[in-house]
PDB file of N, CA, C and O in Angstrom:
ATOM      1  N   MET A   1       0.823  -1.183   0.000  1.00  0.00           N
ATOM      2  CA  MET A   1       0.000   0.000   0.000  1.00  0.00           C
ATOM      3  C   MET A   1       0.875   1.257   0.000  1.00  0.00           C
ATOM      4  O   MET A   1       0.606   2.199  -0.745  1.00  0.00           O
ATOM      5  N   MET A   2       1.897   1.272   0.815  1.00  0.00           N
ATOM      6  CA  MET A   2       2.784   2.427   0.870  1.00  0.00           C
ATOM      7  C   MET A   2       3.604   2.540  -0.410  1.00  0.00           C
ATOM      8  O   MET A   2       3.877   3.646  -0.876  1.00  0.00           O
ATOM      9  N   LEU A   3       3.999   1.404  -0.980  1.00  0.00           N
ATOM     10  CA  LEU A   3       4.755   1.410  -2.223  1.00  0.00           C
ATOM     11  C   LEU A   3       3.913   1.971  -3.367  1.00  0.00           C
ATOM     12  O   LEU A   3       4.426   2.706  -4.211  1.00  0.00           O
ATOM     13  N   ASP A   4       2.628   1.630  -3.399  1.00  0.00           N
ATOM     14  CA  ASP A   4       1.715   2.144  -4.410  1.00  0.00           C
ATOM     15  C   ASP A   4       1.607   3.675  -4.308  1.00  0.00           C
ATOM     16  O   ASP A   4       1.607   4.370  -5.323  1.00  0.00           O
ATOM     17  N   TYR A   5       1.518   4.180  -3.098  1.00  0.00           N
ATOM     18  CA  TYR A   5       1.428   5.628  -2.869  1.00  0.00           C
ATOM     19  C   TYR A   5       2.712   6.329  -3.337  1.00  0.00           C
ATOM     20  O   TYR A   5       2.640   7.368  -3.994  1.00  0.00           O
ATOM     21  N   LEU A   6       3.870   5.777  -3.010  1.00  0.00           N
ATOM     22  CA  LEU A   6       5.135   6.391  -3.404  1.00  0.00           C
ATOM     23  C   LEU A   6       5.321   6.371  -4.916  1.00  0.00           C
ATOM     24  O   LEU A   6       5.835   7.335  -5.485  1.00  0.00           O
ATOM     25  N   LEU A   7       4.911   5.286  -5.580  1.00  0.00           N
ATOM     26  CA  LEU A   7       5.019   5.233  -7.036  1.00  0.00           C
ATOM     27  C   LEU A   7       4.119   6.275  -7.694  1.00  0.00           C
ATOM     28  O   LEU A   7       4.530   6.936  -8.647  1.00  0.00           O
ATOM     29  N   ARG A   8       2.908   6.423  -7.196  1.00  0.00           N
ATOM     30  CA  ARG A   8       2.008   7.455  -7.729  1.00  0.00           C
ATOM     31  C   ARG A   8       2.594   8.852  -7.507  1.00  0.00           C
ATOM     32  O   ARG A   8       2.545   9.706  -8.392  1.00  0.00           O
ATOM     33  N   LEU A   9       3.145   9.067  -6.321  1.00  0.00           N
ATOM     34  CA  LEU A   9       3.725  10.361  -5.995  1.00  0.00           C
ATOM     35  C   LEU A   9       4.899  10.677  -6.914  1.00  0.00           C
ATOM     36  O   LEU A   9       5.002  11.790  -7.431  1.00  0.00           O
ATOM     37  N   LEU A  10       5.785   9.705  -7.118  1.00  0.00           N
ATOM     38  CA  LEU A  10       6.948   9.910  -7.975  1.00  0.00           C
ATOM     39  C   LEU A  10       6.563  10.104  -9.438  1.00  0.00           C
ATOM     40  O   LEU A  10       7.330  10.696 -10.198  1.00  0.00           O
ATOM     41  N   LEU A  11       5.415   9.627  -9.840  1.00  0.00           N
ATOM     42  CA  LEU A  11       4.951   9.803 -11.211  1.00  0.00           C
ATOM     43  C   LEU A  11       4.186  11.113 -11.387  1.00  0.00           C
ATOM     44  O   LEU A  11       4.373  11.804 -12.389  1.00  0.00           O
ATOM     45  N   LEU A  12       3.343  11.457 -10.443  1.00  0.00           N
ATOM     46  CA  LEU A  12       2.452  12.605 -10.616  1.00  0.00           C
ATOM     47  C   LEU A  12       3.110  13.951 -10.305  1.00  0.00           C
ATOM     48  O   LEU A  12       2.764  14.947 -10.941  1.00  0.00           O
ATOM     49  N   VAL A  13       4.034  14.019  -9.363  1.00  0.00           N
ATOM     50  CA  VAL A  13       4.665  15.297  -9.034  1.00  0.00           C
ATOM     51  C   VAL A  13       5.449  15.858 -10.231  1.00  0.00           C
ATOM     52  O   VAL A  13       5.265  17.031 -10.558  1.00  0.00           O
ATOM     53  N   PRO A  14       6.310  15.084 -10.896  1.00  0.00           N
ATOM     54  CA  PRO A  14       6.980  15.642 -12.078  1.00  0.00           C
ATOM     55  C   PRO A  14       6.000  15.950 -13.227  1.00  0.00           C
ATOM     56  O   PRO A  14       6.215  16.888 -13.995  1.00  0.00           O
ATOM     57  N   LEU A  15       4.932  15.159 -13.335  1.00  0.00           N
ATOM     58  CA  LEU A  15       3.948  15.416 -14.384  1.00  0.00           C
ATOM     59  C   LEU A  15       3.250  16.760 -14.158  1.00  0.00           C
ATOM     60  O   LEU A  15       3.116  17.549 -15.094  1.00  0.00           O
ATOM     61  N   VAL A  16       2.811  17.024 -12.945  1.00  0.00           N
ATOM     62  CA  VAL A  16       2.149  18.289 -12.631  1.00  0.00           C
ATOM     63  C   VAL A  16       3.135  19.448 -12.765  1.00  0.00           C
ATOM     64  O   VAL A  16       2.765  20.504 -13.279  1.00  0.00           O
ATOM     65  N   GLY A  17       4.367  19.279 -12.320  1.00  0.00           N
ATOM     66  CA  GLY A  17       5.384  20.317 -12.474  1.00  0.00           C
ATOM     67  C   GLY A  17       5.674  20.612 -13.939  1.00  0.00           C
ATOM     68  O   GLY A  17       5.808  21.775 -14.321  1.00  0.00           O
ATOM     69  N   GLY A  18       5.772  19.575 -14.761  1.00  0.00           N
ATOM     70  CA  GLY A  18       5.995  19.762 -16.195  1.00  0.00           C
ATOM     71  C   GLY A  18       4.834  20.473 -16.867  1.00  0.00           C
ATOM     72  O   GLY A  18       5.044  21.329 -17.727  1.00  0.00           O
ATOM     73  N   LEU A  19       3.605  20.128 -16.484  1.00  0.00           N
ATOM     74  CA  LEU A  19       2.444  20.813 -17.042  1.00  0.00           C
ATOM     75  C   LEU A  19       2.426  22.290 -16.651  1.00  0.00           C
ATOM     76  O   LEU A  19       2.102  23.142 -17.479  1.00  0.00           O
ATOM     77  N   ALA A  20       2.768  22.600 -15.414  1.00  0.00           N
ATOM     78  CA  ALA A  20       2.815  23.993 -14.971  1.00  0.00           C
ATOM     79  C   ALA A  20       3.900  24.755 -15.726  1.00  0.00           C
ATOM     80  O   ALA A  20       3.667  25.876 -16.177  1.00  0.00           O
ATOM     81  N   PHE A  21       5.071  24.162 -15.867  1.00  0.00           N
ATOM     82  CA  PHE A  21       6.155  24.805 -16.601  1.00  0.00           C
ATOM     83  C   PHE A  21       5.772  25.031 -18.055  1.00  0.00           C
ATOM     84  O   PHE A  21       6.004  26.114 -18.593  1.00  0.00           O
ATOM     85  N   GLY A  22       5.189  24.025 -18.700  1.00  0.00           N
ATOM     86  CA  GLY A  22       4.766  24.145 -20.094  1.00  0.00           C
ATOM     87  C   GLY A  22       3.704  25.213 -20.286  1.00  0.00           C
ATOM     88  O   GLY A  22       3.732  25.947 -21.273  1.00  0.00           O
ATOM     89  N   THR A  23       2.771  25.305 -19.352  1.00  0.00           N
ATOM     90  CA  THR A  23       1.729  26.319 -19.446  1.00  0.00           C
ATOM     91  C   THR A  23       2.314  27.720 -19.324  1.00  0.00           C
ATOM     92  O   THR A  23       1.943  28.610 -20.089  1.00  0.00           O
ATOM     93  N   LEU A  24       3.218  27.927 -18.379  1.00  0.00           N
ATOM     94  CA  LEU A  24       3.841  29.234 -18.220  1.00  0.00           C
ATOM     95  C   LEU A  24       4.713  29.600 -19.411  1.00  0.00           C
ATOM     96  O   LEU A  24       4.737  30.760 -19.822  1.00  0.00           O
ATOM     97  N   TRP A  25       5.419  28.648 -19.963  1.00  0.00           N
ATOM     98  CA  TRP A  25       6.252  28.901 -21.137  1.00  0.00           C
ATOM     99  C   TRP A  25       5.387  29.283 -22.326  1.00  0.00           C
ATOM    100  O   TRP A  25       5.703  30.235 -23.041  1.00  0.00           O
ATOM    101  N   LEU A  26       4.298  28.553 -22.547  1.00  0.00           N
ATOM    102  CA  LEU A  26       3.399  28.844 -23.659  1.00  0.00           C
ATOM    103  C   LEU A  26       2.723  30.199 -23.474  1.00  0.00           C
ATOM    104  O   LEU A  26       2.554  30.941 -24.442  1.00  0.00           O
ATOM    105  N   LEU A  27       2.341  30.527 -22.261  1.00  0.00           N
ATOM    106  CA  LEU A  27       1.727  31.821 -21.981  1.00  0.00           C
ATOM    107  C   LEU A  27       2.697  32.953 -22.285  1.00  0.00           C
ATOM    108  O   LEU A  27       2.298  33.976 -22.841  1.00  0.00           O
ATOM    109  N   ARG A  28       3.961  32.784 -21.928  1.00  0.00           N
ATOM    110  CA  ARG A  28       4.964  33.812 -22.208  1.00  0.00           C
ATOM    111  C   ARG A  28       5.183  33.983 -23.710  1.00  0.00           C
ATOM    112  O   ARG A  28       5.365  35.106 -24.180  1.00  0.00           O
ATOM    113  N   LYS A  29       5.168  32.897 -24.460  1.00  0.00           N
ATOM    114  CA  LYS A  29       5.382  32.973 -25.895  1.00  0.00           C
ATOM    115  C   LYS A  29       4.210  33.622 -26.627  1.00  0.00           C
ATOM    116  O   LYS A  29       4.411  34.306 -27.630  1.00  0.00           O
ATOM    117  N   LEU A  30       3.004  33.416 -26.142  1.00  0.00           N
ATOM    118  CA  LEU A  30       1.824  33.926 -26.821  1.00  0.00           C
ATOM    119  C   LEU A  30       1.321  35.245 -26.261  1.00  0.00           C
ATOM    120  O   LEU A  30       0.375  35.815 -26.805  1.00  0.00           O
ATOM    121  N   GLN A  31       1.926  35.749 -25.190  1.00  0.00           N
ATOM    122  CA  GLN A  31       1.471  36.984 -24.552  1.00  0.00           C
ATOM    123  C   GLN A  31       1.783  38.178 -25.449  1.00  0.00           C
ATOM    124  O   GLN A  31       2.941  38.379 -25.813  1.00  0.00           O
ATOM    125  N   PRO A  32       0.778  38.978 -25.814  1.00  0.00           N
ATOM    126  CA  PRO A  32       1.073  40.152 -26.647  1.00  0.00           C
ATOM    127  C   PRO A  32       1.860  41.195 -25.870  1.00  0.00           C
ATOM    128  O   PRO A  32       1.645  41.394 -24.674  1.00  0.00           O
ATOM    129  N   GLY A  33       2.775  41.860 -26.571  1.00  0.00           N
ATOM    130  CA  GLY A  33       3.581  42.892 -25.943  1.00  0.00           C
ATOM    131  C   GLY A  33       4.882  42.383 -25.365  1.00  0.00           C
ATOM    132  O   GLY A  33       5.798  43.173 -25.136  1.00  0.00           O
ATOM    133  N   LEU A  34       4.990  41.104 -25.126  1.00  0.00           N
ATOM    134  CA  LEU A  34       6.240  40.540 -24.645  1.00  0.00           C
ATOM    135  C   LEU A  34       6.970  39.926 -25.824  1.00  0.00           C
ATOM    136  O   LEU A  34       6.660  40.249 -26.971  1.00  0.00           O
ATOM    137  N   SER A  35       7.916  39.063 -25.578  1.00  0.00           N
ATOM    138  CA  SER A  35       8.637  38.442 -26.677  1.00  0.00           C
ATOM    139  C   SER A  35       7.752  37.455 -27.405  1.00  0.00           C
ATOM    140  O   SER A  35       6.814  36.898 -26.835  1.00  0.00           O
ATOM    141  N   GLY A  36       8.065  37.245 -28.680  1.00  0.00           N
ATOM    142  CA  GLY A  36       7.323  36.241 -29.428  1.00  0.00           C
ATOM    143  C   GLY A  36       6.396  36.840 -30.465  1.00  0.00           C
ATOM    144  O   GLY A  36       6.745  37.812 -31.135  1.00  0.00           O
ATOM    145  N   PHE A  37       5.217  36.260 -30.594  1.00  0.00           N
ATOM    146  CA  PHE A  37       4.300  36.599 -31.664  1.00  0.00           C
ATOM    147  C   PHE A  37       3.736  38.009 -31.545  1.00  0.00           C
ATOM    148  O   PHE A  37       3.556  38.674 -32.566  1.00  0.00           O
ATOM    149  N   GLY A  38       3.453  38.486 -30.346  1.00  0.00           N
ATOM    150  CA  GLY A  38       2.768  39.750 -30.175  1.00  0.00           C
ATOM    151  C   GLY A  38       3.688  40.962 -30.106  1.00  0.00           C
ATOM    152  O   GLY A  38       3.218  42.066 -29.829  1.00  0.00           O
ATOM    153  N   GLN A  39       4.973  40.791 -30.348  1.00  0.00           N
ATOM    154  CA  GLN A  39       5.900  41.902 -30.206  1.00  0.00           C
ATOM    155  C   GLN A  39       5.765  42.857 -31.381  1.00  0.00           C
ATOM    156  O   GLN A  39       5.670  42.429 -32.531  1.00  0.00           O
ATOM    157  N   ARG A  40       5.759  44.159 -31.084  1.00  0.00           N
ATOM    158  CA  ARG A  40       5.645  45.165 -32.126  1.00  0.00           C
ATOM    159  C   ARG A  40       6.790  46.152 -32.012  1.00  0.00           C
ATOM    160  O   ARG A  40       7.434  46.247 -30.968  1.00  0.00           O
ATOM    161  N   GLU A  41       7.041  46.877 -33.073  1.00  0.00           N
ATOM    162  CA  GLU A  41       8.080  47.897 -33.081  1.00  0.00           C
ATOM    163  C   GLU A  41       7.577  49.125 -32.329  1.00  0.00           C
ATOM    164  O   GLU A  41       6.476  49.605 -32.596  1.00  0.00           O
ATOM    165  N   ARG A  42       8.357  49.626 -31.410  1.00  0.00           N
ATOM    166  CA  ARG A  42       7.955  50.788 -30.609  1.00  0.00           C
ATOM    167  C   ARG A  42       8.623  52.046 -31.141  1.00  0.00           C
ATOM    168  O   ARG A  42       9.719  51.990 -31.698  1.00  0.00           O
ATOM    169  N   ALA A  43       7.955  53.179 -30.966  1.00  0.00           N
ATOM    170  CA  ALA A  43       8.479  54.460 -31.432  1.00  0.00           C
ATOM    171  C   ALA A  43       9.573  54.970 -30.500  1.00  0.00           C
ATOM    172  O   ALA A  43      10.486  55.662 -30.950  1.00  0.00           O
ATOM    173  N   VAL A  44       9.501  54.646 -29.223  1.00  0.00           N
ATOM    174  CA  VAL A  44      10.472  55.107 -28.230  1.00  0.00           C
ATOM    175  C   VAL A  44      11.164  53.895 -27.641  1.00  0.00           C
ATOM    176  O   VAL A  44      10.521  52.895 -27.321  1.00  0.00           O
ATOM    177  N   ARG A  45      12.498  53.987 -27.496  1.00  0.00           N
ATOM    178  CA  ARG A  45      13.259  52.868 -26.940  1.00  0.00           C
ATOM    179  C   ARG A  45      14.233  53.414 -25.909  1.00  0.00           C
ATOM    180  O   ARG A  45      14.957  54.371 -26.182  1.00  0.00           O
ATOM    181  N   LEU A  46      14.256  52.811 -24.725  1.00  0.00           N
ATOM    182  CA  LEU A  46      15.193  53.172 -23.673  1.00  0.00           C
ATOM    183  C   LEU A  46      16.501  52.438 -23.933  1.00  0.00           C
ATOM    184  O   LEU A  46      16.550  51.209 -23.890  1.00  0.00           O
ATOM    185  N   VAL A  47      17.564  53.199 -24.203  1.00  0.00           N
ATOM    186  CA  VAL A  47      18.859  52.604 -24.521  1.00  0.00           C
ATOM    187  C   VAL A  47      19.606  52.250 -23.236  1.00  0.00           C
ATOM    188  O   VAL A  47      20.111  51.136 -23.096  1.00  0.00           O
ATOM    189  N   ASP A  48      19.676  53.203 -22.293  1.00  0.00           N
ATOM    190  CA  ASP A  48      20.398  52.969 -21.046  1.00  0.00           C
ATOM    191  C   ASP A  48      19.911  53.965 -20.009  1.00  0.00           C
ATOM    192  O   ASP A  48      19.414  55.037 -20.356  1.00  0.00           O
ATOM    193  N   ALA A  49      20.050  53.618 -18.747  1.00  0.00           N
ATOM    194  CA  ALA A  49      19.680  54.515 -17.657  1.00  0.00           C
ATOM    195  C   ALA A  49      20.552  54.196 -16.446  1.00  0.00           C
ATOM    196  O   ALA A  49      20.850  53.036 -16.160  1.00  0.00           O
ATOM    197  N   ILE A  50      20.955  55.256 -15.739  1.00  0.00           N
ATOM    198  CA  ILE A  50      21.735  55.080 -14.521  1.00  0.00           C
ATOM    199  C   ILE A  50      21.153  55.974 -13.432  1.00  0.00           C
ATOM    200  O   ILE A  50      20.700  57.082 -13.719  1.00  0.00           O
ATOM    201  N   PRO A  51      21.162  55.507 -12.190  1.00  0.00           N
ATOM    202  CA  PRO A  51      20.663  56.351 -11.090  1.00  0.00           C
ATOM    203  C   PRO A  51      21.687  57.426 -10.728  1.00  0.00           C
ATOM    204  O   PRO A  51      22.896  57.196 -10.756  1.00  0.00           O
ATOM    205  N   VAL A  52      21.172  58.594 -10.391  1.00  0.00           N
ATOM    206  CA  VAL A  52      22.004  59.707  -9.935  1.00  0.00           C
ATOM    207  C   VAL A  52      21.356  60.243  -8.667  1.00  0.00           C
ATOM    208  O   VAL A  52      20.308  60.885  -8.733  1.00  0.00           O
ATOM    209  N   GLY A  53      21.951  59.995  -7.541  1.00  0.00           N
ATOM    210  CA  GLY A  53      21.376  60.444  -6.282  1.00  0.00           C
ATOM    211  C   GLY A  53      20.233  59.543  -5.849  1.00  0.00           C
ATOM    212  O   GLY A  53      20.064  58.433  -6.355  1.00  0.00           O
ATOM    213  N   ALA A  54      19.441  60.052  -4.889  1.00  0.00           N
ATOM    214  CA  ALA A  54      18.369  59.242  -4.308  1.00  0.00           C
ATOM    215  C   ALA A  54      17.159  59.123  -5.225  1.00  0.00           C
ATOM    216  O   ALA A  54      16.541  58.060  -5.297  1.00  0.00           O
ATOM    217  N   THR A  55      16.814  60.199  -5.925  1.00  0.00           N
ATOM    218  CA  THR A  55      15.598  60.156  -6.755  1.00  0.00           C
ATOM    219  C   THR A  55      15.863  60.490  -8.208  1.00  0.00           C
ATOM    220  O   THR A  55      14.934  60.448  -9.015  1.00  0.00           O
ATOM    221  N   GLY A  56      17.101  60.821  -8.579  1.00  0.00           N
ATOM    222  CA  GLY A  56      17.403  61.222  -9.948  1.00  0.00           C
ATOM    223  C   GLY A  56      17.887  60.070 -10.797  1.00  0.00           C
ATOM    224  O   GLY A  56      18.302  59.027 -10.291  1.00  0.00           O
ATOM    225  N   ARG A  57      17.825  60.280 -12.103  1.00  0.00           N
ATOM    226  CA  ARG A  57      18.253  59.261 -13.043  1.00  0.00           C
ATOM    227  C   ARG A  57      18.626  59.942 -14.354  1.00  0.00           C
ATOM    228  O   ARG A  57      17.955  60.881 -14.781  1.00  0.00           O
ATOM    229  N   LEU A  58      19.695  59.472 -14.992  1.00  0.00           N
ATOM    230  CA  LEU A  58      20.048  59.885 -16.346  1.00  0.00           C
ATOM    231  C   LEU A  58      19.671  58.759 -17.282  1.00  0.00           C
ATOM    232  O   LEU A  58      19.968  57.595 -17.012  1.00  0.00           O
ATOM    233  N   ALA A  59      19.013  59.098 -18.387  1.00  0.00           N
ATOM    234  CA  ALA A  59      18.567  58.073 -19.323  1.00  0.00           C
ATOM    235  C   ALA A  59      18.870  58.497 -20.746  1.00  0.00           C
ATOM    236  O   ALA A  59      18.781  59.677 -21.086  1.00  0.00           O
ATOM    237  N   VAL A  60      19.227  57.534 -21.573  1.00  0.00           N
ATOM    238  CA  VAL A  60      19.388  57.748 -23.008  1.00  0.00           C
ATOM    239  C   VAL A  60      18.194  57.093 -23.681  1.00  0.00           C
ATOM    240  O   VAL A  60      17.959  55.892 -23.547  1.00  0.00           O
ATOM    241  N   VAL A  61      17.441  57.918 -24.410  1.00  0.00           N
ATOM    242  CA  VAL A  61      16.217  57.469 -25.058  1.00  0.00           C
ATOM    243  C   VAL A  61      16.387  57.647 -26.559  1.00  0.00           C
ATOM    244  O   VAL A  61      16.855  58.693 -27.010  1.00  0.00           O
ATOM    245  N   GLU A  62      16.009  56.636 -27.340  1.00  0.00           N
ATOM    246  CA  GLU A  62      16.080  56.725 -28.793  1.00  0.00           C
ATOM    247  C   GLU A  62      14.686  56.977 -29.333  1.00  0.00           C
ATOM    248  O   GLU A  62      13.742  56.250 -29.026  1.00  0.00           O
ATOM    249  N   PHE A  63      14.570  58.042 -30.161  1.00  0.00           N
ATOM    250  CA  PHE A  63      13.277  58.414 -30.724  1.00  0.00           C
ATOM    251  C   PHE A  63      13.520  59.112 -32.055  1.00  0.00           C
ATOM    252  O   PHE A  63      14.327  60.040 -32.125  1.00  0.00           O
ATOM    253  N   ALA A  64      12.837  58.682 -33.108  1.00  0.00           N
ATOM    254  CA  ALA A  64      12.902  59.308 -34.443  1.00  0.00           C
ATOM    255  C   ALA A  64      14.340  59.465 -34.921  1.00  0.00           C
ATOM    256  O   ALA A  64      14.740  60.553 -35.337  1.00  0.00           O
ATOM    257  N   ASP A  65      15.115  58.394 -34.864  1.00  0.00           N
ATOM    258  CA  ASP A  65      16.516  58.364 -35.297  1.00  0.00           C
ATOM    259  C   ASP A  65      17.384  59.380 -34.569  1.00  0.00           C
ATOM    260  O   ASP A  65      18.357  59.887 -35.127  1.00  0.00           O
ATOM    261  N   LYS A  66      17.035  59.673 -33.331  1.00  0.00           N
ATOM    262  CA  LYS A  66      17.838  60.556 -32.490  1.00  0.00           C
ATOM    263  C   LYS A  66      17.981  59.910 -31.126  1.00  0.00           C
ATOM    264  O   LYS A  66      17.111  59.160 -30.681  1.00  0.00           O
ATOM    265  N   ARG A  67      19.086  60.211 -30.472  1.00  0.00           N
ATOM    266  CA  ARG A  67      19.292  59.778 -29.093  1.00  0.00           C
ATOM    267  C   ARG A  67      19.251  61.012 -28.199  1.00  0.00           C
ATOM    268  O   ARG A  67      19.958  61.993 -28.431  1.00  0.00           O
ATOM    269  N   LEU A  68      18.424  60.941 -27.191  1.00  0.00           N
ATOM    270  CA  LEU A  68      18.246  62.052 -26.272  1.00  0.00           C
ATOM    271  C   LEU A  68      18.771  61.653 -24.898  1.00  0.00           C
ATOM    272  O   LEU A  68      18.453  60.578 -24.391  1.00  0.00           O
ATOM    273  N   LEU A  69      19.575  62.525 -24.302  1.00  0.00           N
ATOM    274  CA  LEU A  69      20.011  62.336 -22.921  1.00  0.00           C
ATOM    275  C   LEU A  69      19.064  63.161 -22.062  1.00  0.00           C
ATOM    276  O   LEU A  69      18.998  64.382 -22.205  1.00  0.00           O
ATOM    277  N   VAL A  70      18.337  62.508 -21.178  1.00  0.00           N
ATOM    278  CA  VAL A  70      17.363  63.200 -20.346  1.00  0.00           C
ATOM    279  C   VAL A  70      17.692  62.969 -18.876  1.00  0.00           C
ATOM    280  O   VAL A  70      18.171  61.906 -18.480  1.00  0.00           O
ATOM    281  N   ALA A  71      17.420  64.002 -18.081  1.00  0.00           N
ATOM    282  CA  ALA A  71      17.559  63.921 -16.632  1.00  0.00           C
ATOM    283  C   ALA A  71      16.163  63.762 -16.055  1.00  0.00           C
ATOM    284  O   ALA A  71      15.272  64.562 -16.340  1.00  0.00           O
ATOM    285  N   ILE A  72      15.976  62.738 -15.248  1.00  0.00           N
ATOM    286  CA  ILE A  72      14.669  62.445 -14.680  1.00  0.00           C
ATOM    287  C   ILE A  72      14.789  62.578 -13.171  1.00  0.00           C
ATOM    288  O   ILE A  72      15.624  61.930 -12.540  1.00  0.00           O
ATOM    289  N   SER A  73      13.946  63.423 -12.605  1.00  0.00           N
ATOM    290  CA  SER A  73      13.885  63.556 -11.157  1.00  0.00           C
ATOM    291  C   SER A  73      12.421  63.562 -10.756  1.00  0.00           C
ATOM    292  O   SER A  73      11.531  63.454 -11.600  1.00  0.00           O
ATOM    293  N   ARG A  74      12.188  63.688  -9.482  1.00  0.00           N
ATOM    294  CA  ARG A  74      10.820  63.640  -8.985  1.00  0.00           C
ATOM    295  C   ARG A  74      10.006  64.794  -9.585  1.00  0.00           C
ATOM    296  O   ARG A  74      10.261  65.960  -9.283  1.00  0.00           O
ATOM    297  N   GLY A  75       9.038  64.468 -10.426  1.00  0.00           N
ATOM    298  CA  GLY A  75       8.144  65.462 -10.992  1.00  0.00           C
ATOM    299  C   GLY A  75       8.726  66.281 -12.126  1.00  0.00           C
ATOM    300  O   GLY A  75       8.131  67.289 -12.508  1.00  0.00           O
ATOM    301  N   ARG A  76       9.881  65.885 -12.688  1.00  0.00           N
ATOM    302  CA  ARG A  76      10.504  66.698 -13.723  1.00  0.00           C
ATOM    303  C   ARG A  76      11.346  65.837 -14.659  1.00  0.00           C
ATOM    304  O   ARG A  76      12.069  64.944 -14.219  1.00  0.00           O
ATOM    305  N   ILE A  77      11.239  66.122 -15.968  1.00  0.00           N
ATOM    306  CA  ILE A  77      12.079  65.493 -16.985  1.00  0.00           C
ATOM    307  C   ILE A  77      12.660  66.616 -17.826  1.00  0.00           C
ATOM    308  O   ILE A  77      11.930  67.482 -18.309  1.00  0.00           O
ATOM    309  N   GLU A  78      13.984  66.599 -18.001  1.00  0.00           N
ATOM    310  CA  GLU A  78      14.648  67.679 -18.726  1.00  0.00           C
ATOM    311  C   GLU A  78      15.610  67.096 -19.758  1.00  0.00           C
ATOM    312  O   GLU A  78      16.401  66.207 -19.442  1.00  0.00           O
ATOM    313  N   LYS A  79      15.539  67.599 -21.000  1.00  0.00           N
ATOM    314  CA  LYS A  79      16.449  67.156 -22.056  1.00  0.00           C
ATOM    315  C   LYS A  79      17.789  67.859 -21.882  1.00  0.00           C
ATOM    316  O   LYS A  79      17.854  69.086 -21.814  1.00  0.00           O
ATOM    317  N   LEU A  80      18.859  67.068 -21.810  1.00  0.00           N
ATOM    318  CA  LEU A  80      20.199  67.623 -21.616  1.00  0.00           C
ATOM    319  C   LEU A  80      20.979  67.703 -22.919  1.00  0.00           C
ATOM    320  O   LEU A  80      21.696  68.678 -23.146  1.00  0.00           O
ATOM    321  N   ALA A  81      20.854  66.702 -23.776  1.00  0.00           N
ATOM    322  CA  ALA A  81      21.619  66.673 -25.020  1.00  0.00           C
ATOM    323  C   ALA A  81      20.861  65.851 -26.062  1.00  0.00           C
ATOM    324  O   ALA A  81      19.968  65.065 -25.743  1.00  0.00           O
ATOM    325  N   GLU A  82      21.252  66.064 -27.317  1.00  0.00           N
ATOM    326  CA  GLU A  82      20.630  65.347 -28.433  1.00  0.00           C
ATOM    327  C   GLU A  82      21.709  65.003 -29.447  1.00  0.00           C
ATOM    328  O   GLU A  82      22.584  65.820 -29.734  1.00  0.00           O
ATOM    329  N   ALA A  83      21.644  63.786 -29.991  1.00  0.00           N
ATOM    330  CA  ALA A  83      22.613  63.338 -30.995  1.00  0.00           C
ATOM    331  C   ALA A  83      21.913  62.386 -31.949  1.00  0.00           C
ATOM    332  O   ALA A  83      20.917  61.766 -31.578  1.00  0.00           O
ATOM    333  N   PRO A  84      22.413  62.260 -33.165  1.00  0.00           N
ATOM    334  CA  PRO A  84      21.814  61.280 -34.086  1.00  0.00           C
ATOM    335  C   PRO A  84      22.098  59.863 -33.606  1.00  0.00           C
ATOM    336  O   PRO A  84      23.162  59.581 -33.055  1.00  0.00           O
ATOM    337  N   ALA A  85      21.136  58.984 -33.823  1.00  0.00           N
ATOM    338  CA  ALA A  85      21.313  57.578 -33.431  1.00  0.00           C
ATOM    339  C   ALA A  85      22.316  56.928 -34.374  1.00  0.00           C
ATOM    340  O   ALA A  85      22.245  57.134 -35.586  1.00  0.00           O
ATOM    341  N   PRO A  86      23.244  56.152 -33.841  1.00  0.00           N
ATOM    342  CA  PRO A  86      24.228  55.500 -34.707  1.00  0.00           C
ATOM    343  C   PRO A  86      23.569  54.411 -35.546  1.00  0.00           C
ATOM    344  O   PRO A  86      22.659  53.716 -35.095  1.00  0.00           O
ATOM    345  N   LYS A  87      24.045  54.285 -36.760  1.00  0.00           N
ATOM    346  CA  LYS A  87      23.566  53.230 -37.662  1.00  0.00           C
ATOM    347  C   LYS A  87      24.599  52.117 -37.666  1.00  0.00           C
ATOM    348  O   LYS A  87      25.755  52.329 -38.032  1.00  0.00           O
ATOM    349  N   PHE A  88      24.177  50.940 -37.259  1.00  0.00           N
ATOM    350  CA  PHE A  88      25.076  49.795 -37.220  1.00  0.00           C
ATOM    351  C   PHE A  88      24.802  48.913 -38.426  1.00  0.00           C
ATOM    352  O   PHE A  88      23.647  48.682 -38.785  1.00  0.00           O
ATOM    353  N   SER A  89      25.852  48.427 -39.042  1.00  0.00           N
ATOM    354  CA  SER A  89      25.702  47.464 -40.118  1.00  0.00           C
ATOM    355  C   SER A  89      26.651  46.306 -39.853  1.00  0.00           C
ATOM    356  O   SER A  89      27.817  46.506 -39.510  1.00  0.00           O
ATOM    357  N   LEU A  90      26.152  45.127 -40.012  1.00  0.00           N
ATOM    358  CA  LEU A  90      26.962  43.930 -39.785  1.00  0.00           C
ATOM    359  C   LEU A  90      27.777  43.623 -41.039  1.00  0.00           C
ATOM    360  O   LEU A  90      27.277  43.777 -42.153  1.00  0.00           O
ATOM    361  N   PRO A  91      29.012  43.195 -40.872  1.00  0.00           N
ATOM    362  CA  PRO A  91      29.802  42.816 -42.049  1.00  0.00           C
ATOM    363  C   PRO A  91      29.209  41.574 -42.700  1.00  0.00           C
ATOM    364  O   PRO A  91      28.569  40.752 -42.043  1.00  0.00           O
ATOM    365  N   ASP A  92      29.432  41.455 -43.988  1.00  0.00           N
ATOM    366  CA  ASP A  92      28.915  40.295 -44.724  1.00  0.00           C
ATOM    367  C   ASP A  92      29.557  39.013 -44.211  1.00  0.00           C
ATOM    368  O   ASP A  92      30.751  38.976 -43.916  1.00  0.00           O
ATOM    369  N   ALA A  93      28.759  37.977 -44.110  1.00  0.00           N
ATOM    370  CA  ALA A  93      29.261  36.696 -43.624  1.00  0.00           C
ATOM    371  C   ALA A  93      30.117  35.997 -44.682  1.00  0.00           C
ATOM    372  O   ALA A  93      30.930  35.136 -44.348  1.00  0.00           O
ATOM    373  N   ASP A  94      29.942  36.361 -45.948  1.00  0.00           N
ATOM    374  CA  ASP A  94      30.688  35.718 -47.032  1.00  0.00           C
ATOM    375  C   ASP A  94      32.126  36.189 -47.108  1.00  0.00           C
ATOM    376  O   ASP A  94      32.985  35.461 -47.608  1.00  0.00           O
ATOM    377  N   ALA A  95      32.407  37.380 -46.628  1.00  0.00           N
ATOM    378  CA  ALA A  95      33.745  37.956 -46.771  1.00  0.00           C
ATOM    379  C   ALA A  95      34.734  37.320 -45.830  1.00  0.00           C
ATOM    380  O   ALA A  95      35.908  37.693 -45.825  1.00  0.00           O
TER     381      ALA A  95
END
């Protein structure tokens, strides 16, 4: 009787865990706005951000082929600098 219980336990626990993992993986793949099928191109992209002080932050934001350096603090956003976004091209794999 105890052996029957342990065999069922050893079979069902990994099965339930695998089903939970598979469900979460599938949900992540099909969720719109995240990675996968529902991903769309955004007009604004955060390139990098670093904290400055307790409530401040410096951020580089890419928008309309420009990179903007902005200072973000409590209740205020200020543009500090602007530069064209770099264009990267990968070298040909044949060369």
